[in-house]
Structure formats: structure tokens, C-alpha cells
C-alpha positions in Angstrom: -75.5 7.2 -42.4 -71.8 7.7 -41.5 -70.4 11.2 -41.2 -66.6 11.3 -41.3 -65.4 14.2 -39.2 -62.1 16.0 -40.1 -60.0 18.1 -37.7 -56.6 19.6 -37.6 -56.7 22.2 -40.2 -55.5 25.7 -39.7 -53.1 28.5 -40.8 -49.4 27.6 -41.1 -46.4 29.3 -42.7 -44.8 27.8 -45.8 -42.4 25.0 -44.8 -44.5 24.2 -41.8 -46.4 21.0 -40.9 -50.0 20.0 -40.0 -51.6 16.8 -39.2 -55.2 16.2 -40.2 -57.4 13.6 -38.6 -60.6 12.0 -39.8 -62.8 9.9 -37.5 -65.4 7.7 -39.0 -67.5 5.8 -36.5 -68.5 2.7 -38.5 -68.0 -1.0 -38.2 -66.7 -1.1 -41.8 -63.9 1.4 -41.2 -61.2 -1.3 -41.2 -62.4 -2.8 -44.5 -62.9 0.5 -46.3 -60.7 2.6 -48.5 -60.0 5.9 -46.9 -58.9 9.0 -48.8 -58.0 12.6 -48.5 -59.1 15.1 -51.2 -58.8 18.8 -51.4 -60.5 21.7 -53.2 -58.9 25.1 -53.7 -60.9 28.1 -54.6 -62.0 28.1 -58.2 -60.6 24.6 -58.7 -62.1 21.1 -58.9 -61.7 18.7 -56.0 -58.7 16.5 -56.4 -57.3 13.4 -54.8 -54.5 13.9 -52.4 -53.9 10.4 -50.9 -55.7 7.1 -50.4 -55.1 4.1 -48.2 -56.6 0.7 -48.8 -57.5 -1.9 -46.1 -54.6 -3.9 -47.3 -52.2 -1.0 -46.6 -51.6 0.2 -50.2 -51.2 3.9 -50.5 -51.5 6.3 -53.4 -50.5 9.9 -53.6 -50.9 12.8 -55.9 -47.6 13.7 -57.6 -47.8 17.2 -56.1 -47.6 15.8 -52.5 -45.3 12.8 -52.9 -42.5 12.9 -50.4 -44.2 15.6 -48.3 -47.5 14.0 -47.2 -48.2 10.7 -45.5 -51.5 9.0 -45.1 -52.0 6.5 -42.3 -54.8 4.9 -40.4 -55.6 3.5 -36.9 -58.3 0.9 -37.3 -58.8 0.6 -33.5 -59.5 4.4 -33.3 -61.4 4.3 -36.7 -59.3 7.3 -37.7 -57.3 8.2 -40.8 -54.5 10.8 -40.7 -52.7 13.0 -43.2 -49.3 14.2 -42.1 -48.4 17.2 -44.2 -44.8 18.4 -44.1 -43.0 21.2 -46.0 -46.3 22.8 -46.8 -46.5 25.2 -49.7 -48.9 28.0 -50.5 -50.4 25.9 -53.3 -51.5 23.4 -50.7 -54.1 25.9 -49.5 -57.5 24.3 -49.8 -60.4 22.7 -48.0 -59.4 19.1 -47.2 -62.0 16.4 -47.3 -62.0 12.9 -45.9 -63.7 10.1 -47.8 -64.8 6.6 -46.9 -65.4 4.1 -49.6 -66.6 0.5 -49.3 -67.5 -1.4 -52.5 -69.0 -4.4 -50.5 -71.6 -2.2 -48.9 -71.8 0.5 -51.5 -70.8 3.1 -49.0 -69.3 6.4 -50.1 -69.2 9.0 -47.4 -67.6 12.5 -47.3 -66.7 14.7 -44.4 -67.5 18.3 -44.3 -63.9 19.4 -44.8 -61.3 21.3 -42.9 -59.6 24.4 -44.1 -55.8 24.5 -44.6 -54.2 27.8 -45.3 -50.5 28.1 -46.0 -49.0 31.6 -46.0 -45.9 32.5 -47.9 
């Protein structure tokens, strides 16, 4: 069982920046798709950004141009750089590891991001 572990959340003013990290100690990290999702109070969990082993990235329209996903396979860590944060970015942010070959699908426990206006 793999437990991705998120860190880096916190309270920030609108216009500020945060960098989230997610460490997943598994041999399949480099061949897995990594993703960031978020869930705001009273809303469904939504995709924020994904990064494939081949380096393809995908972003929700609401974060394009502000957020950047990246990975360090040597550290088995995926990052989410969040710039120009808005109050509507307030949510619990979750990390996800997916690997079709092994059938793996693991979620972290989440980290809270709060953006004040």
C-alpha cells in the first residue's frame, strides 16, 4: 500500500503563492501519472493538474497560467506551484498516483489551502 503524503498547504493572501509537495515512496513513481485534485466545502472533488510519465501536463481551465505541476522522479515527489492565488482556490488539495500497468490508484490525505481576500 502506497500512501502519498502532501505538504505545503497553509493560509495565504490573495495574489500570493504556495508550493505543494507530494511524496510517494514507491518504485512505480516514475512510470505513474501524478495528479493534484481539490475539494472545496460543499463541492465535488475536481481535477487541478496532472502529469504523465512522458511529461504531458493537463490543467483545469481555472488554474491555467497560474499553477504549474512538476515532478522529481529521483525524489519521488510531485509539486504544484500555485501563483496569483484567489479566494476561490481555497480547498483541500489531494495528491493522486495512478498506474494502469499495476492497477494502482492511491490518494493522499490532503492539505488545506486557504486564500484570504
